[in-house]
Structure formats: structure tokens, C-alpha cells
C-alpha positions in Angstrom: -139.5 225.7 -126.2 -138.9 222.0 -127.0 -137.1 220.0 -124.3 -133.4 219.6 -125.0 -131.2 217.0 -123.3 -127.8 218.4 -124.2 -126.8 221.5 -122.3 -125.2 224.7 -123.6 -122.3 226.5 -121.9 -121.8 230.1 -123.1 -118.9 232.3 -122.3 -119.7 235.8 -121.0 -117.8 238.7 -122.4 -118.1 242.2 -123.9 -120.5 240.9 -126.6 -122.9 239.4 -124.1 -122.8 241.5 -121.0 -125.9 243.6 -121.8 -128.5 242.5 -119.2 -131.3 242.2 -121.8 -129.2 240.3 -124.2 -128.0 237.9 -121.5 -131.5 237.3 -120.4 -132.5 236.5 -124.0 -129.6 234.1 -124.3 -130.7 232.2 -121.2 -134.3 232.1 -122.5 -132.9 230.8 -125.8 -131.1 227.9 -124.1 -128.0 228.7 -122.1 -127.7 226.4 -119.1 -124.2 227.3 -117.8 -122.5 230.7 -118.0 -118.7 230.5 -118.2 -116.6 233.3 -116.6 -113.2 233.3 -118.2 -110.6 234.3 -115.5 -108.0 234.8 -118.2 -109.5 238.3 -118.7 -110.5 240.9 -116.2 -110.1 241.7 -112.6 -111.7 240.0 -109.6 -114.4 242.7 -109.2 -115.3 242.2 -112.9 -116.1 238.6 -112.3 -118.1 239.4 -109.2 -120.1 242.0 -111.1 -120.7 239.6 -114.0 -121.8 236.8 -111.7 -124.4 239.2 -110.2 -125.5 240.0 -113.8 -126.0 236.3 -114.5 -128.0 235.7 -111.3 -130.2 238.7 -112.1 -130.8 237.7 -115.7 -131.5 234.2 -114.7 -134.1 235.4 -112.2 -135.8 237.5 -114.8 -135.8 234.6 -117.3 -137.2 232.3 -114.6 -134.5 229.7 -115.2 -131.6 228.8 -112.9 -128.3 228.5 -114.6 -124.9 227.4 -113.3 -121.9 229.6 -113.2 -118.5 228.1 -114.2 -115.3 229.9 -113.2 -112.6 228.9 -115.7 -109.1 229.5 -114.3 -106.4 230.9 -116.5 -103.7 228.3 -115.6 -100.0 228.9 -116.4 -99.1 231.6 -119.0 -96.9 229.6 -121.4 -96.4 232.4 -123.8 -93.8 234.5 -125.6 -93.2 238.1 -124.5 -94.0 241.3 -126.5 -92.5 242.7 -129.7 -91.2 246.2 -130.3 -93.6 246.5 -133.3 -96.3 244.3 -131.8 -95.5 241.5 -134.2 -93.0 240.0 -136.6 -93.1 237.9 -139.7 -91.1 234.7 -139.4 -89.8 233.2 -142.6 -89.2 229.4 -143.0 -85.5 228.6 -142.4 -84.8 231.7 -140.3 -83.1 231.4 -136.9 -85.1 232.6 -134.0 -84.2 232.8 -130.2 -86.6 232.4 -127.3 -84.8 234.1 -124.5 -86.0 233.8 -120.9 -83.5 236.4 -119.7 -84.5 239.0 -122.3 -86.1 242.2 -121.0 -86.2 244.4 -124.1 -89.1 243.9 -126.7 -88.7 241.2 -129.3 -87.7 241.6 -133.0 -87.2 239.4 -136.1 -84.3 237.6 -134.4 -85.8 236.7 -131.0 -88.2 237.5 -128.2 -88.5 237.2 -124.4 -90.6 234.7 -122.6 -93.4 234.9 -120.0 -92.7 231.3 -119.4 -89.2 231.4 -117.8 -88.9 227.6 -117.4 -88.8 226.8 -121.2 -85.0 226.4 -121.4 -85.2 223.6 -118.8 -88.1 221.9 -120.5 -86.7 221.5 -124.0 -83.7 220.0 -125.7 -82.2 219.9 -129.2 -84.6 218.2 -131.7 -87.8 219.2 -129.8 -90.6 220.8 -131.8 -92.3 223.9 -130.4 -95.7 225.1 -131.7 -96.6 228.7 -131.3 -99.9 230.5 -131.8 -102.1 227.3 -131.8 -99.6 225.5 -134.0 -99.6 228.1 -136.8 -95.9 228.7 -136.2 -93.5 225.7 -135.9 -90.0 226.0 -134.5 -87.4 223.2 -134.3 -85.0 223.5 -131.3 -81.3 223.5 -132.4 -79.7 224.0 -129.0 -80.3 225.3 -125.5 -77.7 227.8 -124.2 -78.3 229.0 -120.7 -81.5 230.9 -120.7 -81.7 230.9 -124.5 -83.6 228.4 -126.7 -82.1 228.6 -130.3 -84.5 227.5 -133.0 -85.0 227.3 -136.7 -88.4 228.3 -138.2 -90.0 225.3 -139.8 -93.4 226.8 -140.5 -93.4 230.5 -140.6 -96.0 233.3 -140.4 -97.0 236.3 -138.3 -96.1 236.0 -134.6 -97.5 238.7 -132.3 -97.4 239.6 -128.6 -98.0 237.0 -125.9 -98.9 234.1 -128.2 -99.0 230.6 -126.6 -96.3 228.0 -126.7 -96.8 224.2 -126.9 -94.3 221.4 -127.1 -95.2 218.7 -129.5 -96.0 215.6 -127.5 -96.2 217.5 -124.3 -93.6 217.8 -121.5 -93.8 221.4 -120.3 -93.5 221.4 -116.5 -95.6 224.5 -115.7 -97.8 223.8 -112.7 -101.5 223.7 -113.4 -102.3 226.1 -110.5 -100.5 229.4 -110.4 -100.5 232.1 -107.7 -103.1 233.9 -109.8 -105.3 230.8 -109.9 -105.1 230.5 -106.2 -106.4 234.1 -105.8 -109.0 233.5 -108.5 -110.3 230.4 -106.6 -111.0 232.7 -103.6 -112.9 235.1 -106.0 -114.9 232.1 -107.5 -115.8 231.0 -104.0 -116.9 234.5 -103.0 -119.4 234.6 -105.9 -120.4 231.0 -105.2 -119.4 229.6 -108.6 -121.2 226.3 -109.2 -118.2 224.8 -111.1 -114.5 225.6 -111.2 -112.7 224.6 -114.4 -108.9 223.9 -113.9 -106.7 224.6 -116.9 -103.8 222.3 -118.0 -104.0 219.6 -115.2 -101.5 216.9 -115.8 -102.6 214.4 -113.2 -105.0 213.7 -110.4 -102.8 215.5 -107.9 -103.4 218.8 -109.7 -107.2 218.3 -109.3 -106.9 217.2 -105.7 -104.9 220.4 -104.9 -107.6 222.5 -106.6 -110.3 220.8 -104.5 -108.4 221.5 -101.3 -108.0 225.2 -102.3 -111.7 225.4 -103.0 -112.6 223.8 -99.7 -110.4 226.2 -97.8 -111.8 229.2 -99.6 -115.5 228.1 -99.6 -118.0 230.3 -97.9 -121.2 229.2 -96.2 -120.3 225.5 -96.9 -120.5 226.0 -100.6 -118.5 223.5 -102.5 -118.3 223.7 -106.3 -118.0 220.9 -108.8 -114.5 220.6 -110.3 -114.0 220.3 -114.1 -110.6 219.2 -115.4 -109.8 220.7 -118.8 -108.0 218.0 -120.8 -105.6 219.9 -122.9 -102.2 218.5 -122.2 -100.7 215.3 -123.9 -99.7 214.1 -120.4 -103.3 214.1 -119.2 -104.4 211.5 -121.7 -102.7 208.4 -120.0 -103.9 209.9 -116.6 -107.5 210.3 -117.8 -109.1 207.7 -115.5 -107.3 208.9 -112.4 -108.1 212.5 -113.2 -111.8 211.6 -113.7 -112.0 209.8 -110.4 -111.0 212.9 -108.4 -113.0 215.4 -110.5 -116.7 216.0 -111.0 -116.2 216.1 -114.8 -113.9 217.0 -117.7 -113.8 219.4 -120.5 -112.6 218.1 -123.9 -110.5 221.3 -124.6 -109.6 220.7 -128.2 -107.5 223.7 -128.8 -104.2 223.2 -126.9 -104.8 219.4 -126.9 -104.9 219.4 -130.7 -101.6 221.4 -130.8 -99.8 218.9 -128.6 -101.2 215.6 -130.0 -102.0 216.6 -133.5 -105.4 217.6 -135.1 -106.0 214.1 -136.5 -105.9 212.4 -133.0 -108.5 214.7 -131.5 -111.8 213.2 -132.8 -110.9 209.7 -131.5 -109.7 211.1 -128.2 -113.0 213.1 -127.9 -115.1 210.0 -128.3 -112.9 208.1 -125.8 -113.1 210.8 -123.2 -116.8 211.2 -123.5 -117.3 207.4 -123.2 -115.0 207.1 -120.1 -116.6 210.1 -118.4 -120.0 208.5 -118.7 -118.8 205.1 -117.6 -117.3 206.6 -114.5 -120.4 208.6 -113.7 -118.7 212.0 -114.4 -119.8 215.0 -116.5 -118.2 216.0 -119.8 -118.2 219.3 -121.8 -117.0 219.4 -125.4 -115.4 222.7 -126.2 -113.4 224.8 -128.7 -114.3 226.2 -132.1 -117.7 224.6 -132.1 -119.4 227.5 -134.0 -116.2 229.5 -134.6 -117.4 231.0 -137.9 -120.4 232.6 -136.1 -118.0 235.0 -134.4 -118.4 237.0 -137.7 -121.1 235.2 -139.7 -124.8 234.9 -138.9 -124.9 231.2 -139.8 -122.4 228.3 -139.0 -120.6 226.2 -141.6 -122.0 222.7 -142.4 -118.8 221.2 -140.8 -119.5 223.1 -137.5 -123.1 221.8 -137.5 -121.8 218.2 -137.9 -119.2 218.8 -135.2 -121.8 219.8 -132.7 -124.2 217.0 -133.7 -121.4 214.4 -133.4 -120.6 215.5 -129.9 -124.3 215.2 -129.0 -124.4 211.7 -130.5 -121.3 210.7 -128.6 -123.2 211.5 -125.4 -121.6 214.8 -124.2 -123.4 216.5 -121.4 -122.8 220.0 -122.8 -121.4 221.8 -125.8 -119.5 225.0 -125.2 -119.3 228.4 -126.9 -116.2 230.6 -126.2 -115.4 233.7 -128.4 -118.7 233.1 -130.2 -120.7 234.5 -127.3 -117.9 236.4 -125.5 -116.8 238.6 -128.4 -118.8 237.6 -131.5 -121.2 239.6 -133.5 -124.1 237.1 -133.1 -124.1 235.7 -129.5 -127.9 235.2 -129.3 -128.2 233.7 -132.8 -125.3 231.3 -132.0 -127.1 230.0 -128.9 -130.3 229.6 -130.9 -128.5 227.7 -133.7 -126.6 225.4 -131.3 -129.9 224.6 -129.4 -131.5 223.7 -132.8 -128.6 221.5 -133.8 -128.7 219.7 -130.5 -132.4 219.0 -130.7 -132.1 217.6 -134.2 -129.2 215.4 -133.3 -131.1 214.0 -130.3 -133.9 212.9 -132.5 -131.6 210.4 -134.2 -129.9 209.2 -131.0 -130.4 205.4 -130.6 -131.6 203.9 -127.3 -129.3 201.0 -126.2 -130.4 201.1 -122.6 -130.8 197.3 -122.0 -127.1 196.8 -123.0 -126.1 199.1 -120.1 -127.4 196.5 -117.6 -125.6 193.4 -119.0 -123.1 192.4 -116.4 -123.7 195.6 -114.3 -122.9 195.6 -110.6 -124.0 198.2 -108.1 -122.4 198.6 -104.7 -124.7 201.3 -103.4 -128.4 201.1 -102.7 -129.1 204.6 -104.1 -127.3 203.8 -107.4 -129.2 200.5 -107.7 -132.5 202.4 -107.2 -131.5 204.9 -109.9 -130.7 202.1 -112.3 -134.0 200.3 -111.4 -135.9 203.5 -112.1 -134.4 203.8 -115.6 -135.0 200.1 -116.5 -138.6 200.0 -115.2 -139.6 203.4 -116.7 -138.1 202.4 -120.0 -140.0 199.2 -120.3 -143.2 200.7 -119.0 -142.9 203.6 -121.5 -143.4 206.0 -118.6 -144.0 209.7 -119.2 -141.1 210.8 -117.0 -138.6 209.7 -114.4 -138.6 211.9 -111.3 -136.0 212.0 -108.5 -136.4 213.7 -105.2 -132.8 214.6 -104.5 -130.7 216.5 -102.0 -127.2 216.1 -103.5 -128.0 215.5 -107.2 -126.2 212.1 -107.3 -129.3 210.0 -108.2 -130.1 212.2 -111.3 -126.4 212.1 -112.2 -126.4 208.3 -112.3 -129.6 208.3 -114.3 -128.2 210.8 -116.8 -125.2 208.6 -117.7 -127.5 206.3 -119.7 -129.4 207.0 -122.9 -133.1 207.2 -122.3 -135.6 209.0 -124.4 -137.8 210.0 -121.5 -137.0 213.1 -119.5 -135.5 213.1 -116.0 -136.9 215.6 -113.6 -134.9 216.3 -110.5 -136.7 218.0 -107.6 -134.5 219.5 -104.9 -134.9 221.9 -102.0 -131.4 223.3 -102.6 -130.8 226.1 -105.1 -127.1 225.1 -105.2 -128.0 221.5 -106.2 -130.5 222.8 -108.8 -127.8 224.9 -110.4 -125.2 222.1 -110.4 -127.7 219.8 -112.1 -128.1 222.4 -114.9 -125.0 220.8 -116.5 -126.3 217.2 -116.4 -127.5 215.8 -119.7 -131.3 215.1 -119.9 -131.9 216.4 -116.4 -134.4 219.2 -115.8 -133.7 220.5 -112.3 -136.7 222.0 -110.4 -136.8 223.6 -107.0 -139.3 222.1 -104.5 -139.3 221.8 -100.7 -138.9 218.1 -99.8 -138.7 218.4 -96.1 -142.1 216.9 -95.4 -142.7 213.2 -94.7 -142.4 210.9 -97.7 -146.1 210.5 -98.6 -146.6 214.3 -98.5 -143.5 214.9 -100.5 -144.6 212.4 -103.2 -148.0 214.1 -103.4 -146.4 217.5 -103.6 -144.1 216.2 -106.3 -147.0 215.0 -108.5 -148.8 218.3 -108.0 -145.6 220.1 -109.0 -145.3 218.0 -112.2 -149.0 218.4 -113.1 -148.9 222.2 -112.6 -146.0 222.4 -115.0 -147.8 220.2 -117.6 -145.1 217.4 -117.3 -147.6 214.7 -116.4 -151.4 214.6 -116.7 -154.0 212.4 -115.1 -153.5 208.8 -116.1 -149.8 209.2 -117.0 -147.4 206.6 -115.6 -144.1 207.9 -114.1 -141.3 206.5 -111.9 -140.2 208.4 -108.8 -137.3 207.8 -106.5 -137.0 209.1 -102.9 -135.0 208.5 -99.8 -136.1 207.9 -96.2 -135.5 209.6 -93.9 -136.0 212.7 -96.1 -133.2 215.1 -96.7 -130.3 212.7 -96.3 -127.7 213.1 -99.1 -127.1 209.7 -100.8 -130.1 208.2 -99.0 -132.3 207.3 -102.0 -133.7 203.9 -101.1 -137.2 203.8 -102.6 -138.6 203.5 -106.2 -142.3 203.9 -106.8 -144.2 203.6 -110.0 -147.1 206.0 -110.0 -150.1 206.7 -112.2 -151.0 210.4 -111.9 -154.5 211.0 -110.5 
């Protein structure tokens, strides 16, 4: 299989839970498996995590598991007939106190705080913006609206407020329980839905730290899907391990036209701040029912790759679609083609650069030197994964191989663009470890006798953040 820099996140669901199919998907290119905690019980996720680990072992490729928290349920209630057809100009009441099923005149709310979050003149968008309501008045627990854009509204559809402003907390009681489940199955990443600010992410990290088992601490991914999160982006990034450009709810709140520019900005800022970034939502949506994607979807995936995203994500395409394996294969092929046209502005990255840490300076020195020597590979002996992360924030055509003694670090690095994580015992003295690393690389056909490669290592060995040596080697 050709080496691909951009990683693929695939959501596990009914369509992809067959062990043989999941193994085939991992072999085809899945790097991270997403468990969607909006569906299923705790034991379901524990069982699916075991399924992923077993399939990964059979495929001979470690993958990361990402637990994606549900977040607040900002939804309407249920209807007596399961759905209603709303006509433009009709009056419709969203009633937080209503207990009976909804009808053509109104419906109850799962989100009871809505009457306190809106006022006359506000615009509410339901079902991903397909239904648009204008607020006329708020009377007690009732929000009286006029249908501006009508259509079919069915049970439990989502509610967004144009421009943002809903006060629902990012972490619900269910999320707090789900974090405990995610820690019990040792999820490598936890994705937090609807964070508004850095405080939401700091709280999530505290909850993960309290619930962690055997010292396992996951990476935290902030899903940027609220309008309020955009001005807070840098602060959110600084307390997170990465972000997800969650284009569904975000597009509803800020408008579809604003999303492409925001996507480019978010990917750029994540890379500049040494954080990870996943681009998500409707990337190959048509492949839920069709065996091939649209040309627009191919361009969408390719543009995210060219923007520098670490990963592209599949949701319903692999969770519930007809062609989960074919979708992964197609996405991998698109990523590979896009990467061929990726330009290489590495020298520009060092103009005016300033590094405060020795390990970061070593990482940058390895990139610069290997680039100008046209080295076959860049190799990092790493305990924590921080050196390969810094390297992966820059565009280099040569591969980065990260050798680590920790399976947990190997799995986390599965999300890093252009990083191939390999497991290797690095507990020996430096010279032995370097010799072992070269033997490891030669055995896998990564380097051959005479090839030049750059390798970084820290002394004393096994100290996180201790990378302090860069060596340029010619394989013997």
C-alpha cells in the first residue's frame, strides 16, 4: 500500500461492526476509529472497542480509538404522528412545559432552557437548517414562532440559533458518565461536543484525569461547532490536543458560505499552535447510498488535504452506509492524489522562527537538515510523541517514522499527519538504541544500505520531552 500522510477517521456503527469487514477497513487505510457516544449504551462501546483492538491486531496495524461525546441534546420533542409538515407563514409553538406529543401547532422540547435563550426577532434553525423559524415572542415556557422556511419536521430534530447564543453546557451528566466509560476502555482521544470556550475543555480534561485508569490520559479534541467558539479558537486550541472542524452545526449557526474560509483558518491556526486537526461532516455523504462519490466530494476531501488537515473523517458513510469499505478505499485514494500536488514551502517556516525548548529546536533542525540533504526519512525515538508532533506541523515530502516503546503513544500518533508510528523498545543505551532503530528500519524496507536519514533521540533515554540529539546517519 502506498504511504499516505493524511489520516482517516472512520465511525464505527451497524454497517461496520462485522469483525472481518472492520479488519478490511483498517487494512484499507483507517487510522482512527470513532465511537459515537450519541448512540448505544456503555457496554456497547466497551464491546466495540474490544472489536477494534482485535481487528487491529489481526491487521497488524495499531489504530487509535476516539470516544466522541454526545454533548447537550438541543432538540425538539416527539410528535404524535412521528412528524409534521410545516407550511411557510404558519404559527408554531416550541413549549418547554409541554408533556403530550407534538402536532401541527407546536411541540415540546428536550432542551428546556430555550425560552430563556431567545427573544423576539431571533431566528431558529431546525433539522440542520432545513426548517427556519422566526421568534415572535417568549411567553413563560413557550416560544411563539412563525415558520419562515417550511418542510417536514420529525421527532427529536436539532435546534440551532442563528449566530449562536444557546447556553447549554458542553458537558452534560451523560457526558460525565461516558468519560468514565471512555477511560475504562482506554480511548486514545476524547472528542468534546459543543465547547464554547477553554473552560469547557479544561473541565473535560479534569474529568478524564479523575476517571483515568492505569495512568492512561487521552488526547482531547474540541469539536468546533458553535459560533461562540470561533472568537475563542486560540484559547480553546491552547488547552486542547486538537480540534475537529465540525462543519454540520457550525454551518447552521454561521451560514454555509462562511464555513470554507473558517475551515482554512482553523487548520492553519491548529498547525501554527502545534495542535492536531480533523476535518469532518459530509465528506463522502453520497457514498452512504452510492458506490462512488460526487466530484464535489472528491474536491472537498482534496482541499482539506491541501489545507494541511491531519485527518479527514467519515461519519454515517462508514457507520450506517451501504459501502463502508469502498468509502475508505476511495478516501485513501483521493488523499494520496492530493498529496502528490502538495507544495513544499518548508524554508519559509523557519523565517523568524523562535524555539524556547531544546527538544522543539532539535525537531526543527531535523526537518531542515533532512530536507536539504534529501534524506530518505526522518526518524524520531520518542516516549511522549511530542517530537514527531512538532515535525508533522510542517510540510515535508519525506516520511517521518516515530519509534516508541509505548503502545499508548503509538496509538496517539496514528492521528498525526505524515507520521508512521512503530513500536520498538528504546530502553537500551543511546548507541544500542540507534543501532536497533536502523535495524528496525532496514527490516521494514524503509531504508537500505547507503541511504541517508536523520534521527533524533534524547539522553538519558526514556525521559518524556528529553529529545536533545540530532544525528545524520548513512545506513550501513
